[in-house]
C-alpha positions in Angstrom: 99.3 55.8 -77.5 102.1 55.4 -75.0 103.7 58.4 -73.2 106.8 58.4 -75.4 104.8 58.5 -78.7 102.6 61.2 -77.3 105.6 63.3 -76.3 107.1 62.8 -79.8 103.8 63.9 -81.4 103.7 67.0 -79.2 107.3 67.9 -80.0 106.7 67.4 -83.7 103.6 69.6 -83.6 105.4 72.3 -81.8 108.2 72.2 -84.4 105.6 72.6 -87.2 103.9 75.5 -85.5 107.3 77.1 -84.9 108.3 76.6 -88.5 105.0 78.0 -89.8 105.3 80.9 -87.3 108.7 81.9 -88.7 107.5 81.8 -92.3 104.3 83.7 -91.4 106.3 86.4 -89.6 108.8 86.9 -92.4 106.1 87.1 -94.9 104.2 89.7 -92.8 107.2 92.0 -92.3 108.2 91.9 -95.9 104.6 92.5 -97.3 103.0 95.8 -97.9 100.4 96.9 -95.3 97.5 99.2 -96.3 97.4 102.8 -95.2 94.4 102.0 -93.0 96.4 99.2 -91.3 99.4 101.4 -90.7 97.1 104.1 -89.2 95.7 101.5 -86.8 99.2 100.5 -85.7 100.0 104.1 -84.9 96.8 104.5 -82.9 97.4 101.2 -81.2 100.9 102.3 -80.1 99.9 105.6 -78.6 96.7 104.2 -77.0 98.9 101.8 -75.0 101.5 104.5 -74.2 98.9 107.1 -73.2 97.3 104.5 -70.9 100.4 103.2 -69.2 103.5 105.5 -69.5 103.9 107.9 -66.6 105.1 111.5 -67.1 104.2 111.2 -70.8 104.0 114.9 -71.2 107.2 115.7 -69.3 109.2 116.9 -72.4 106.4 117.4 -74.9 102.9 118.9 -74.4 99.8 116.8 -75.1 98.8 119.2 -77.9 102.2 119.0 -79.6 102.3 115.2 -79.4 98.8 115.0 -80.9 99.9 117.3 -83.8 102.9 115.1 -84.4 100.8 111.9 -84.4 98.3 113.4 -86.8 101.0 114.8 -89.1 102.7 111.4 -89.4 99.4 109.6 -90.1 98.7 112.1 -92.9 102.2 111.5 -94.3 101.4 107.8 -94.8 99.7 107.9 -98.2 100.8 104.6 -99.6 101.2 101.0 -98.4 104.5 100.2 -96.6 106.3 97.1 -95.5 107.0 96.7 -91.8 110.6 97.5 -92.5 109.6 100.8 -94.2 107.1 101.6 -91.5 109.8 101.3 -88.9 111.5 104.5 -90.2 108.1 106.3 -89.8 107.1 105.0 -86.3 110.5 105.0 -84.6 111.1 108.8 -84.8 107.5 109.5 -83.8 107.9 107.5 -80.6 111.2 109.3 -79.9 109.3 112.6 -79.8 108.3 111.7 -76.2 112.0 112.2 -75.4 112.4 109.1 -73.2 115.5 107.2 -74.2 114.2 103.9 -72.9 111.3 104.0 -75.4 112.2 102.0 -78.5 110.8 100.5 -81.7 112.7 97.3 -82.8 113.7 96.9 -86.4 111.8 93.8 -87.8 114.7 91.5 -88.7 113.9 88.3 -90.7 113.9 85.3 -88.4 115.8 82.0 -89.1 114.3 78.6 -89.2 115.5 76.4 -86.3 118.1 74.5 -88.4 119.3 77.7 -90.1 119.8 79.3 -86.7 121.6 76.3 -85.4 124.1 76.4 -88.3 124.5 80.1 -88.1 125.5 79.9 -84.4 128.3 77.6 -85.4 130.0 80.5 -87.3 131.4 83.9 -86.3 132.7 87.1 -87.9 135.5 89.0 -86.1 133.9 92.3 -87.1 132.0 91.8 -83.9 135.2 91.9 -81.9 135.8 95.5 -82.7 134.6 98.4 -80.5 134.0 101.9 -81.9 134.0 105.3 -80.3 132.8 108.7 -81.6 135.5 111.2 -80.6 136.1 114.7 -82.0 133.5 114.1 -84.7 135.3 110.9 -85.9 134.4 107.2 -85.4 137.5 105.3 -84.4 138.2 101.7 -83.4 139.0 102.1 -79.7 139.2 98.5 -78.7 140.1 95.2 -80.5 139.2 92.0 -78.7 141.5 89.7 -80.5 145.0 89.8 -82.1 144.4 92.5 -84.8 145.7 95.3 -82.5 147.2 97.2 -85.5 143.7 98.5 -86.3 143.4 100.2 -83.0 142.8 104.0 -83.2 142.2 103.9 -86.9 139.4 106.1 -88.2 136.4 104.4 -89.9 135.5 106.0 -93.3 133.2 103.4 -94.9 131.5 100.1 -94.1 131.1 98.2 -97.4 129.3 100.7 -99.7 128.1 103.0 -96.8 129.9 106.2 -95.9 130.0 106.2 -92.1 128.3 109.6 -92.0 125.4 108.3 -94.2 124.9 105.3 -92.0 124.7 107.4 -88.9 122.4 110.0 -90.5 120.0 107.1 -91.4 119.8 105.5 -88.0 121.2 107.5 -85.1 118.3 110.0 -84.9 115.6 107.4 -84.8 115.8 107.1 -81.0 116.0 110.0 -78.5 118.0 110.4 -75.3 116.3 111.4 -72.1 115.0 115.0 -72.2 116.9 117.6 -74.2 120.3 115.9 -73.7 122.5 115.6 -76.8 125.6 113.9 -75.5 124.0 110.5 -75.6 123.0 110.9 -79.2 126.6 111.9 -80.2 128.3 109.3 -78.0 126.2 106.4 -79.2 127.4 106.9 -82.8 130.3 104.7 -81.8 128.8 102.3 -79.4 125.7 101.6 -81.6 127.4 101.6 -85.0 127.6 97.8 -85.4 123.9 97.5 -84.5 123.0 100.0 -87.2 125.0 98.2 -89.8 123.6 94.8 -88.8 120.2 96.1 -90.1 121.8 96.6 -93.6 123.8 93.3 -93.6 122.0 90.9 -91.1 124.2 87.8 -91.8 127.5 89.7 -91.8 128.9 87.1 -94.3 131.6 89.6 -95.1 132.2 93.2 -94.0 134.8 95.5 -95.6 136.0 98.5 -93.7 137.8 101.4 -95.2 140.1 102.8 -92.5 142.5 105.7 -92.1 145.6 105.5 -89.9 148.8 107.6 -89.8 147.9 109.3 -93.1 147.3 106.0 -94.8 143.9 104.8 -96.2 143.4 101.0 -96.6 140.6 98.4 -96.7 140.3 95.3 -94.5 137.7 92.6 -94.8 136.2 90.3 -92.2 134.5 87.1 -93.3 132.1 84.8 -91.5 133.9 81.6 -90.7 133.2 78.5 -88.8 134.0 78.6 -85.1 136.9 76.4 -84.2 135.8 73.2 -82.5 137.0 73.1 -79.0 138.9 69.8 -78.7 139.5 68.2 -75.3 143.1 67.9 -74.4 143.3 64.2 -74.0 146.9 64.2 -72.9 146.2 66.8 -70.2 143.1 64.9 -69.0 145.2 61.7 -68.8 147.9 63.6 -66.8 145.2 64.9 -64.4 143.7 61.4 -64.1 147.0 60.0 -63.0 147.5 62.6 -60.3 146.9 61.9 -56.6 143.6 62.6 -55.0 145.1 65.6 -53.2 146.4 67.1 -56.5 143.0 66.5 -58.2 141.2 68.2 -55.3 143.6 71.2 -55.6 143.0 71.5 -59.4 139.2 71.3 -58.8 139.5 74.0 -56.1 141.5 76.3 -58.4 138.9 75.8 -61.2 136.1 76.7 -58.8 138.0 79.7 -57.6 138.4 80.9 -61.2 134.7 80.4 -61.9 133.7 82.4 -58.8 136.2 85.1 -59.7 134.9 85.5 -63.2 131.2 85.2 -62.2 131.3 87.9 -59.6 133.0 90.3 -62.1 130.7 89.5 -64.9 133.2 87.9 -67.3 132.4 88.1 -71.0 133.8 85.1 -73.0 133.4 87.2 -76.2 135.4 90.2 -75.3 137.5 88.6 -72.5 136.7 91.5 -70.2 134.9 92.0 -66.9 131.7 94.0 -66.3 133.2 95.0 -62.9 136.9 95.2 -62.3 139.2 97.1 -60.0 142.9 98.0 -59.4 145.0 100.3 -57.4 146.8 103.4 -58.7 149.5 105.8 -57.5 151.4 103.2 -55.5 148.2 101.7 -54.2 147.0 104.9 -52.6 144.1 105.4 -55.0 141.4 102.7 -55.6 140.0 102.5 -59.1 136.8 100.5 -60.1 135.5 100.2 -63.6 131.8 99.4 -63.9 130.7 98.7 -67.5 127.1 98.1 -66.6 124.9 97.3 -63.6 124.0 93.9 -64.9 125.5 90.6 -65.8 126.0 88.3 -62.8 126.1 88.8 -59.0 127.6 92.0 -57.7 127.6 92.0 -53.9 130.8 89.9 -53.4 132.8 92.1 -55.8 131.9 95.3 -54.1 132.5 93.7 -50.7 135.9 92.6 -51.8 136.8 96.0 -53.4 135.9 98.1 -50.3 137.5 95.6 -47.9 140.8 96.0 -49.9 140.4 99.7 -50.0 140.0 99.8 -46.2 143.1 97.5 -45.7 145.2 99.7 -48.1 144.1 102.9 -46.3 143.2 104.6 -49.6 142.1 108.2 -49.1 140.6 108.5 -52.6 138.7 106.2 -55.0 137.7 106.6 -58.7 134.4 105.1 -59.9 134.5 104.8 -63.7 130.9 104.9 -65.2 131.9 105.9 -68.7 129.9 103.9 -71.4 127.8 102.4 -68.6 124.3 102.2 -70.1 122.7 101.2 -66.8 121.0 98.2 -65.4 119.7 97.1 -62.0 118.5 99.6 -59.4 119.2 97.1 -56.7 122.9 97.1 -57.6 123.4 100.9 -57.4 121.5 100.9 -54.1 123.9 98.3 -52.8 126.9 100.3 -54.0 125.5 103.5 -52.3 125.8 101.7 -49.0 129.5 101.9 -49.4 129.5 105.5 -50.6 127.0 107.4 -48.5 128.0 109.4 -45.4 124.8 108.8 -43.5 121.2 107.6 -43.9 120.1 107.8 -47.5 117.6 106.8 -50.2 118.7 106.0 -53.7 115.4 106.9 -55.3 112.0 108.1 -54.5 109.1 105.7 -54.6 108.5 104.6 -58.2 105.6 106.3 -59.9 103.3 104.6 -62.4 99.8 104.6 -63.8 99.0 101.1 -62.7 99.1 99.2 -59.4 100.5 96.1 -61.2 103.3 97.2 -63.6 105.4 94.1 -63.2 102.4 91.8 -63.7 101.5 93.6 -66.9 105.1 93.5 -68.0 105.7 89.7 -67.7 102.4 88.9 -69.5 103.4 91.1 -72.4 106.2 88.9 -73.8 107.5 85.4 -74.2 104.2 83.4 -74.1 105.8 80.1 -74.9 104.1 77.2 -73.1 106.7 76.7 -70.4 106.9 80.5 -69.7 103.1 80.7 -69.5 103.1 77.9 -66.9 105.8 79.7 -64.9 104.0 83.0 -65.1 100.7 81.4 -64.1 102.4 80.1 -60.9 104.2 83.4 -60.1 101.4 85.8 -60.9 99.2 85.4 -57.8 102.2 86.2 -55.6 103.5 89.0 -57.7 100.0 90.6 -58.1 99.5 90.5 -54.3 102.9 92.0 -53.6 102.3 94.8 -56.0 99.0 95.7 -54.5 100.4 95.6 -50.9 103.5 97.7 -51.7 101.7 100.4 -53.7 99.4 103.3 -52.9 97.4 105.8 -55.1 97.6 109.5 -54.3 96.0 112.1 -56.6 95.8 109.7 -59.5 99.5 108.6 -59.3 100.4 105.2 -58.0 103.5 105.0 -55.8 105.5 101.8 -55.4 107.7 101.3 -52.4 111.0 99.7 -53.3 114.1 98.7 -51.3 116.0 101.5 -53.0 113.4 104.0 -51.9 113.5 103.1 -48.2 115.8 105.1 -45.7 119.0 103.0 -45.5 122.1 103.2 -43.3 125.5 102.8 -45.0 127.7 99.9 -44.2 129.9 100.3 -41.1 133.0 100.0 -43.3 131.6 102.5 -45.9 134.3 104.6 -47.6 134.9 107.9 -45.9 137.5 109.4 -48.2 137.3 111.4 -51.4 135.3 110.0 -54.3 135.7 110.9 -58.0 133.2 109.7 -60.6 134.0 109.5 -64.4 131.0 109.9 -66.7 130.3 110.5 -70.4 127.3 110.7 -72.8 126.9 106.9 -72.7 126.4 107.0 -68.9 122.7 106.3 -69.0 119.8 105.1 -66.9 121.0 103.6 -63.6 124.5 105.1 -64.0 122.9 108.6 -64.3 120.8 107.9 -61.2 123.8 107.0 -59.0 125.7 110.0 -60.4 122.8 112.3 -59.5 122.9 110.9 -56.0 126.6 111.4 -55.5 126.6 114.9 -56.9 123.3 116.0 -55.3 124.6 114.8 -51.9 127.9 116.5 -52.5 129.6 113.2 -51.9 131.7 113.0 -55.1 133.5 115.1 -57.6 132.1 114.4 -61.1 134.5 114.5 -64.0 134.0 114.0 -67.8 130.9 114.8 -70.0 127.2 115.4 -69.3 125.4 112.0 -68.8 123.0 110.7 -71.4 120.3 110.2 -68.7 118.7 113.2 -67.1 119.5 114.5 -63.6 115.9 114.6 -62.6 115.0 111.1 -63.4 113.9 108.7 -66.2 110.9 106.6 -67.1 112.2 103.0 -66.9 112.3 100.4 -64.0 109.7 98.1 -65.5 109.0 97.8 -69.3 105.9 97.1 -71.4 106.6 95.4 -74.7 103.8 95.4 -77.3 103.5 93.9 -80.7 101.6 95.9 -83.3 98.6 94.0 -84.8 99.4 94.6 -88.5 103.0 95.4 -89.0 104.2 93.2 -86.1 106.7 95.8 -85.0 107.8 95.5 -81.4 107.5 98.6 -79.3 108.8 99.0 -75.7 108.2 101.8 -73.2 108.8 102.3 -69.5 106.1 101.8 -66.8 107.9 103.4 -63.9 109.0 107.0 -63.2 112.4 106.7 -61.4 113.6 109.8 -59.6 116.7 110.3 -57.4 116.0 112.4 -54.3 117.5 115.5 -55.9 116.4 117.9 -58.6 118.2 120.4 -60.8 117.1 123.3 -62.9 116.7 123.7 -65.8 115.0 120.3 -66.2 115.7 117.8 -69.0 119.5 117.7 -68.9 122.0 115.2 -67.7 124.4 115.3 -64.7 126.7 118.1 -65.5 130.3 117.3 -64.4 132.0 119.5 -61.8 134.9 119.4 -64.3 134.1 119.0 -68.0 137.0 117.0 -69.5 136.7 115.4 -72.9 139.1 112.8 -74.4 141.1 113.7 -77.5 142.3 111.7 -80.5 145.9 112.7 -79.7 145.6 111.2 -76.2 143.9 108.1 -77.5 146.8 107.4 -79.9 149.3 107.9 -77.1 147.3 105.6 -74.7 146.5 108.4 -72.4 143.2 108.3 -70.5 142.3 112.0 -70.5 139.7 112.0 -67.8 141.5 109.7 -65.4 144.8 111.6 -65.8 143.0 114.8 -64.8 141.6 113.1 -61.7 145.0 111.7 -60.7 146.5 115.2 -61.1 143.7 116.6 -58.9 144.6 114.0 -56.2 148.3 114.8 -56.4 147.7 118.6 -56.2 145.5 118.1 -53.2 148.2 116.1 -51.5 150.8 118.8 -52.2 148.4 121.4 -50.7 147.7 119.2 -47.7 151.4 118.7 -47.1 152.1 122.4 -47.3 149.3 123.1 -44.8 150.7 120.4 -42.4 154.2 121.9 -42.8 152.9 125.4 -42.0 151.1 124.1 -38.9 154.2 122.3 -37.7 156.3 125.4 -38.1 153.8 127.5 -36.1 153.7 124.9 -33.4 157.6 124.8 -33.2 158.0 128.5 -32.7 160.0 129.0 -29.5 158.1 132.1 -28.4 154.5 133.1 -29.0 153.9 136.0 -31.4 153.6 139.1 -29.3 150.1 140.7 -29.5 150.6 144.4 -30.1 146.9 145.2 -30.5 146.6 147.2 -27.3 149.7 149.2 -28.1 148.2 151.0 -31.1 
């Protein structure tokens, strides 16, 4: 057999295995599992969590957790499908009160050809963004031409009352600690994910909306994506240009790619993960960070703070609202532009194992190519983890770049910092907010963060697949703490000024929290000017004020 035939046989075999794997998985998650099998899955889940998750009994005692586990096991009295079991296991895992812990809903998988065809279609329901505000779910952003739907209240999705859908899904996962703002805020940001469980294909979605005292229905259908056709005429025009003109066009395209990449451009929503602008006649710098992920970040922050320095801004606003977190390395880099002096972004990461990253990478994606790559990487990663960790009193501490004493950049910002947060400010965005408030470096405005002030269990994650139901469970392997603590424990970063958005402001296009900050900046300027004027008047007095103390 020649090499080509051998390769074809291998590829054909892999496709058959993949096909059988999809069928087997779908059959498993839709079949009933015995009570004994479900009990084993509960035990398997918590055996892994107890062994590897640090600070497990931070927000729940060992005794109480055991009672919860036993109570749930006793409640399972009949066989359940994996999909039914999800609604039993997910709230049990959430009792740990770590918002990064999750149980994934077992969605049916597509065959390769089905998936290929599905990806050729789209439903513009996915181009809507929702927000929970004043107890109502509204459409707060529309990422295409249907702008007339903006700010309308969502009453129903198909046959589901919005309140019923949220009651069914929103309580299945906890926030960090005893925080409630994340649970309330995510009603908007997670709504589409909840509904996707009920209608996976989204072939059609009918929304009942209320706007300006009018109630109406609008339906979104799954349609084929338009085929992107090359502009032959334009290509011909470019081909006929001079070499100099071609080079200029090529340079402009590259510049655009770099611009979009460093800001984390999303083709779907046509918006950037990181973007900035200047307010108040360019005297206030404003940067919106939607997440600490998606593309490189150093160049964007370098550019922003260089322009801030050139403009001579005395104040900046960092907008972390709806920022669900991301990379610790990114917030550490950003802190170099914000800190006054030497700082650490987080304490050494705590875990129950010397090799959390090694355990993490071998817990998922075991396709042949990935296994090969992991086999190559593991000896180096394993050695690195052993060298950079130490065990003290049963706790393993991992030294990280963000936990090392760091000097700020020479051109770090020296002026006034305002940070905007809300209940969807979670994970890494809570950690940097803790740093800025704990060091008294920034004024925090908005709503209590969804992540706790005193840390979170995240950093590195352990995904597991349960042996019988095949549910996927994920939990954190690292205890991440900022170098500041607050009492009482278990709550988020509490703003210095609690400012909440209103429906009235949303309809008028007013950014409630940002407007408050800009007023604060204006008022401070007025006070500063008055102080300067008073000092000037005192200095300009022709004669000193006579001291009559000794004449009394």
